[in-house]
N, C-alpha and C positions, 0 to 999 in steps of 0.2 A: 503494499499499499503505501503510495507515496504522502509526504509530509507537505499538504497545500499551504501552510503558515511560512515555509522558509520561500527563500530565491529561487528561482530556475522553475518550481513546480508550484511556484506560490499564487494566491490569489491577489491580486490588487485590485486599489480602492475602485481604477476603472473598469474591472471584471469582477464585480462581485459573484458570488455563489449563486447558483439558479435556482439550489434548495437551502433553506434553514434548519437549523435543528428545531425539535418539538422540544414544548414546555413538559416540567416534570409532572404538572396535571396530566397530560395528554399521554406522555407514558403510560402514565399508573392508570388510564382510561383503556388505553389499548391492549393493554396486560391484561386489567380484568375481562375485559372481551373476551381474547383467546382463549383465556381459560375455561370462560363458561360455553365457547363454540369448540373445544377440544382442537384448538390449535398451538403454534408456537413460534415466536419471533426471531430475528435476529435482526441485530443492529446494524449497520453498514456507516461507518463514518469515512468521512473525507472522502464519499463515494464518487467516481465521475468517470466522465471518457472525453476525448478530444473534444474543447469548446464547452461542454456541462459540467458543471461541478456543483455535488450536493453536501452540505455540512453533513447531513444526515439521510440515510432510507431506511426505512423499517420493511423489513421482506416477513410476509405471513405464509405459515408453513402449514399442510396441513399433514396430521399422522405423523408418521416417522419419516415420511420423504425428506431426503436432501435436498429437492429443488421447490423452491416457492411457488405458491399460485400468483401472488400478486406482490407488489411493493408500492409502498405511499411514502410521499414526499410534501412536504410545504415550502410556500416561499411567505412572504410577508402579508398575502392578500388569501389567499386559497391553502386546502387541502387536497391533493392531487393522488389519486390510485389508478394505478396502472395492472391490469392482469396482467397475464403471461401470454395466455390468449385472448385478443377481445381489443374495447379501446377504452382511454383514458377516461376518467371522469374525473370532474373540479367538483368540490364543495366546499363551501363556506367554514366549517369546522370539523374536526377527528370526529366529534360527536355525531353529526350529520353525517359523515362517511361511513362510520362503522354500522350507522342504523340503516343503510343501505347497502351493506355487503350480505353476498351469498356465499360463504365457501362451503364447496363440499368435498370430500375426500376424493381422490382420485381411485378409480374402479378399475383393481385387477384382477385380472380373467386368469382362473387357476383351473380351471374346470374344462379347457380345451383339449382334445386326444386327436392326435390326426390321424386320417383313415389311412394314409401308407407314404411311408419316407422316399423320400427323393434322393437318390447320392448323385 
């Protein structure tokens, strides 16, 4: 992970991060929501790609999968939720975003039996 606070990979006042860190109250709300919905979160600090830097992104995982189902970040005006498959949604607050989330565990097919093997 690169350090966005130092020169070279640093953010400058002219290029503020696209996403800001969540408030502690928002973290508590997200954590409680994930407990109720049998999910877990991972917090990604200084997350970014070329041209887009985020102080903090929250990834929401279902079950024991290491793959996240969606990511959440915020700026000074809104909270954004991006499913891995689907369109990004914009909300006024973390509470509004969580109220509209519908996370479902991935379906794992374990009862498929091949009719024949091709070699």
